[in-house]
N, C-alpha and C positions, 0 to 999 in steps of 0.2 A: 267231177271236179276234185282234183287232189287237194286234200288238207281242209276242205270246208264244204259242208253239205249245203244243198240249195236252200232249205228253210233256215239253217243257221246263218247263211250269208245274207238272206233277206232281213232277218231280225237285226243283224249287226249293222247293215247299211241303213236300215230305218232309224236306228238309234243315232247313227252318225249324221244323217241328213235331215232328220225330223220330217221325212217324207215330202212335204210340200215346201219346206224351207230351202235355203241355199247354204251349202257347206263349203268351207275353204280349208279344212284341216285334214283332208284325206290323202293328199299327195305324200308319197314316201319321202323320207329325208334324202337329200342329195349327198352322195359321197364325194369327197374332194381328195381322196388318196391318189397319189401319182402311180404310174407304172413302177413296180419295185425294181430297184437296181440289183442285179445279181453279180456277185464278185466270184470270178473263176480264175484259178491259177493256170497260167500258160507257161510254156517253156520254149522260148523263141530262139532260133539260131541267129547268131550275130557274126557273120563272116567279116573279119578285118583283114585287109590285104596290105602288103608292102611290096614295092618294086625292088627286086634284088639287083637290078642294073646299077643302082647307086652304090651298093655294097661292092660290086666288082670294080667300079671306078675308084672307090676309096682304097681298096686293097692294092690296086694297081699303083696308086701313089705311094703306098706304104712300103712296098717291096722294092729293093734296089734291083736294077737290071744286071749288074755284075754281082753274083752271089758270093763267090770267093775266088781267091787267087792261089796259085800253087807255085812254090819256089823251094825245092828240096835239093840242095847241092850234095855231092858226095854219095849219091845213091849207087847201090850195086846193080847196075843195069844188066851185066852178064856175070854170074857168079863163077868162081874158080871151079875148074873141072880137072879130073885125072884122065890122062890119055895114054894108052898103052901103044908104044911105037915099036914094039917087038923086042928090042934089046933092053928097053927100060920103060918105066912108067913116069911120065912127067906131069906136072901140075901147072895148068894155065893160070895166069894171073886174073884177078877179079877186075872186070872192066867197069870203071866208075864213070858216072855222068851226072849232069845237073838236070833235074826235071822241073820244068816251068810250065805254066799254063793258067787258064781261067775257066770258070763255069759261069755262063750267063743264062738268063731266062728270056723267053718270048712273051707275047701278050697273054694275059690271064683270061681264062674263060670260066664263067660261073654257070653251072648247070645244077639240076636237082630233080629228085623224084621222091615221093613219099616224104619222109622226115629227114632226108639226107641232102645236104647242100655240098656239092663237089666243086672244088676250085682246081681246075686243070692248069698246070704250069709247065710249059715246054722248057726243057733244059738242053743247053748246047755246051759241050766241053771240047776244048782244044788243048792238047798236052804235047809238049816237046821235050825230047831228050837232047841236051846240048853238051858239047865238049866230051864226046863219047870216047873215053880213054885216050884222048888226044889223037884219035884216028879219024873218026867221022865227025863232021861238024854238027849235024842236026838230023834227028828223026822226029816226024810229027804224026800224031794220032788225033782223030776227031771222034766224037760220039754224041749221040742224042738220047734223050730220055724224056719221059712224061711223068712229072710228079703230080700226085693227086692229094690235095689237102681236103679232108672230110670235115665239114663244119656241122655242128649240131647246136641248136638254139634251145634255151630253156627260159622260163619266166620266173622271176622271184615273187615272193608274196606280195610285193608292192607293184607287180606287173612290169618291173624293169627287166628288159631282156638281157640275157647273158649267153655266152657261147663258148664252146670248146672246139679245138681243132687237132686233128691227127693227120700225119702225112705218110704216104707210101709212094714209092717211085719204081718205075720199071725202065731199066736201060734197054733201049732197042739194040744197041751195040755198045757194050761197056768200053770206056776209053782204055786203050792199050797200045802197045808198040810191039810189032813183030821184028825182033832184032836177032840176027844170027840163029834163026830157027826157034826162037823162044818168045813166048807171049808174056808180056809184062803189062799187068792191069793196074789202073790207077783209080778205081771206083771206090776203094775202101774209105776215102775221105768224105764221101758224100753225106753219110749220116752225121758224122762229126761236125761238118761245116753247116749243114742245114738245120741242125738242132737248135742253135741259138736264134736263127732267123725265125723259125716256127714259134719258139718260145716268146719272142718279141711280138710276133703277129697275134699270138693268143692273148697276150696282155692288152693289146690294142683293139682286139676284136669286139669286146663289149661296147667300147666307145663308138666304133663304126656301126655296130648293130643299133645302138641308140639313135644314130642319125636317121635311121629308117622311120623314126617317130611312131613306133608301134604303140608305146604306152600312151602317147598323146591321142592317137586315133581310137584306142580303146576307151580312153576317158571321154572323148567327144561322143562316141557311140552311146556310152552310158548316160551322159547328160541329156542328149537329145532324145533318148527313148522315153523320157517323161513327157508324154504328149497325148493328144486325142486325135483319133482318126475318124473321118466321116465314112459311115457305112451306107447311109442313104441320105441324099441331099434334101428331100422334101416328101411330104405325104406318107409318113411323118419324117422329119429329120431325125436320124439315128446316129449316135456317136459312140465309139469305143475308146475308153480312156485306159492308157497303159501306165501302170505304176511299177517300175522295176524294184526288185528286192535283193537279188543276188546275181553275180556274174561268174560263171564257171568256165574253166579252161580245160579243153580236151585235146591238147596237142596241136600240131600244125601239119600242113603238107605243102609241098612245092609243086607248082603247076604253071607251066608256060612262063617260067622266069619270075613268078610272083610267090611271095610267102603268104599263105592263107592260114590264118589262125582259126581254130575251131572253138567258138565260144557259145555258151548257152545262157540266155537271159531268163531268169525266173521272174515272172511279173504277174500282177493281178490285172485282169481285164474286166472293166465295168462298162455297162451299156447305159446310155442316157438318151432320152427322147426330148426333142425340142432344141433349145439353144445349145451351142457348143459349150461343154463344161470347161471350167478352168483347168489348165494343165496342173498336174501334181507338182509339188515343190521338189526339185532335184535334190538328191542326197549325195554326199561324197562317194567316190568310187570305193567299193568295199574291197577288202583283201582278197587275193586270189583263192578260189576254192576249186577242188577237182571236179571235173565233169564225170558224173557217174551214170548217166543215162543218155539216151538219144536226144539231141537238141532238135529244135525246129517244130515242136508241136504247139499249135495255137488253139485255144478254146475261147469262145465268146458266146454271149447270149444276145439274141435280137428278138423283139416282140413283133409279131404280125398283128396289126391293130385294125379293128373295125370301128370306125368313128360312129358314135351313136347317131349323129346327124345324117350319116349316109344310110343307116338302116330305117330311119323314119319314113321316107317316101316309099321304100320297098313295102313296108307293112301297110301304109295307107293305100297304095295301089291295089294290094291284095284285098283289102277290106272293101274298097270301092267296087271291084269286080264281083265280089261275093254279094254285095248289096243289090245287084241287079235282079235278084229273086228274093222273095221274103224269107225270113227266118221262122222256123216253126217253134214257138214258145209254148211249153206245156201249160194248159189252163187258159191261154190267151189266143191260141191259134196263130195264124200268120201275122208277123210284125214286119213292117217296112222300116229300114234304117238308112240314114244318110250320114256317112262318116265325113267329118270335116278336118280333123287334125289328129296326128299321132305325136306323142312326146316320149322320148326314150332317154334314160340316163342311168348311171350306176348308183345304186343305193347301198345301204349297209349290209354286212354279212356276205359279201361277194355275190349279191344278187343284182338284177337289173329291174328298173321300174318302167312300166309301160302305161302311159296315159292315153286313153282313146276317147276323143271328144266327138260326140255324134248326137243326132236327133232320131227319135223313134216314134212310130205311130201304129197303134194296133187297128184291128178291123172295125172297132167301134168308134174310131176317130180320136181316142185318147192320145195325147202327145206328151213327150218328155224330151229334155235335152240336158246335156252336162258332160262331165268327164268321169269315166270309171278307170280306176287304177289297178293294175295287176303287178305282181312281182314274181320273178322266177329265177332259177339258177342256171347259168350256162354250163353245159357239160360236153365232154367229148370222150371218145374211147381212147385207150392208150395208143399213142402214135398216130392218131387220126387228126385230120384237119377239118373235120366236119363238125359243126356246132349244133347242139340241140339245146332246148330249153326245158328244164325239169321243174316240176312243182309249181307251175303257173297258177296263181290264185288271186282272187280279188282281195284287195287290202284297204280300199277306201274310195271316196268320191269327192269331187269338187264341183262347185257351180251347177249343182243338179236341181232341176225344177220338174214338176209334173209327176210326182209320186215315184213309185218303184218300178216303172216300166223299163227304165234303162237297166236296172239291176236284174230284172227278170230276163231281159234279152241277153245280158252279159253272162247269166248263169244257164242259158239255154244249152242243151246237149250239143257238143261239138264246137262251141264257140272258142273255148279255151285251147282246145287242140288245134283249131284252125290258126289262132294267133301264134301259138308256139311253132307250128309248122312254117308259117310265114316268116317268123323271126330266124328260123334255122339258116345259118350262114355257112356256105362252103368256102373255106379259106384257101382252097387249092390254088385258084388263080392269083389271089393276092400274095400267097406264099411264094409261088414260082416267080412272080414279078419282082418281089423284094429280094429273093435269093439271087436272081440274075443281076440286080443292081449291086448287091453286096459283092458278088464274085468280081464284077467289073471294077468296083471301088478298090478292092484290096489286091487285085491281080498285080498291080504295081502302083502303089500310092506314095506320093511324095509329100512329106510334111517338113518344110524347111529343108535342112540338109539331109534329113533322114528319108530313106527309101524303104518302104515296106512291101514285101512281095509275099503273097499267100495264095494257097489253093485249098478249097474246101473239099473234104472227102467223106465226111460223115455228118448226117443231119438227124436230130431227134427232136420230137415235139413233146411239150409238157402238158400240164393241166390248164384248161381255160379258166379265166378269171375276169370278173367284171370289176373295173376300177373307175374312179372318177374321170380319168382321161379317156376311157374307152374300153371296149371289150377286146381282150388281147389273148393271143396264143403264144406262150413262151417257146422259143426255138433255140436249141443249143447247137452250135456249129463247131466242128473241130477239123483241123487240117494241118498242113505244113506251112511254116512261116519263117521268114528271115528279114532282119532289118540290117541295113548297111548305110554307110555315108556316101552321098553322091560326090563325084569328083569335084564339082563346083561348090560343094557345101562348105 
């Protein structure tokens, strides 16, 4: 018997129970400490999206369809040339004309990839040379081009979006006139004419980007992330409370016509057992901070709990089976025992208390009954979910009558190891069941407008502990996680 010799135990118990009297002070004190709450920092991805279709519609309204007009009278359509006619060289006159026309645009198309939003703007030019030297009435040229406005978005410290725009264009066939064997081009005005249009568009772009409500969605995601998520609905109820601290920005990408912001939420995750904890009080949206590491890592703690009440019948059944044959007690010979009740609870010092109520009778007919109390420390190997009981020893008795027969039986060789073995609990099945429930709960969990999606990829077990609420195995889970706002939220 670990920690207490047989003779020492008998002397101590005799003093406690006065042998033939009845004692009621031998039960170990009950612990009332709860399962401790572990706070773990997590870094959760927060994808915020905006539909760029609205931006294309807004820009369509902003840009005029007729981009510019051309009216340039007195242009040198055919310059003067010197011609050798054999007997002399003559100089032809400059042929003057009036160049008129316009450049219009077609329907805008907004596309994007990576961090680049591209606004495609078809251009159509019609240019005419009129009153050509008073000889020809009109020559007409047409041309088409595709202008590409490249838009880039940034977020200010207060999460307000802003944008810049740059334009390039490629004429498929630059507007020109073929006149008297000479090509006259009219594309030089494009940059000059488009520049003020793009400048105005750049001034108005932040306002249009603001209509995507990016900042409002970021704010809603931040506010609604102050919540508690059910990890297990019952046996026991387990909750994870999320308390955000910082929201970080790591750029954006364009995918399938949607603007997707890469945000990382730094938050504390706490685990509670029992009733749903109160949601943490939301704080104002903090200033933008840069994202310096990968977002989307979630860590949280869950306890795999063995309810003491569930262990009581397990030990009682084991003792009843053992009692079918007598116990060999040194000095007394065979002793018969009838086990009536087992009481289990957490006591001080991280130990469990085991009260065994039974009656015993030796070969000479001497009888005794009462409750003998043991205490021991639950243990497990690193990473193991197999529970053992170390240092099990007798610490007291209650309601004992009939001398020290019960103590002698309790101190008989192998009794303590038998009780310890019967109390050994394999958490593997409980663990797998709870883990399966947690995986289902957080695969896609909706809490109001917030949708939480997570996938567990790493599991580690901690050190066993006996607390007032039960014998529990702490388990830390890590994986990938993202929170987003539901469309109807």
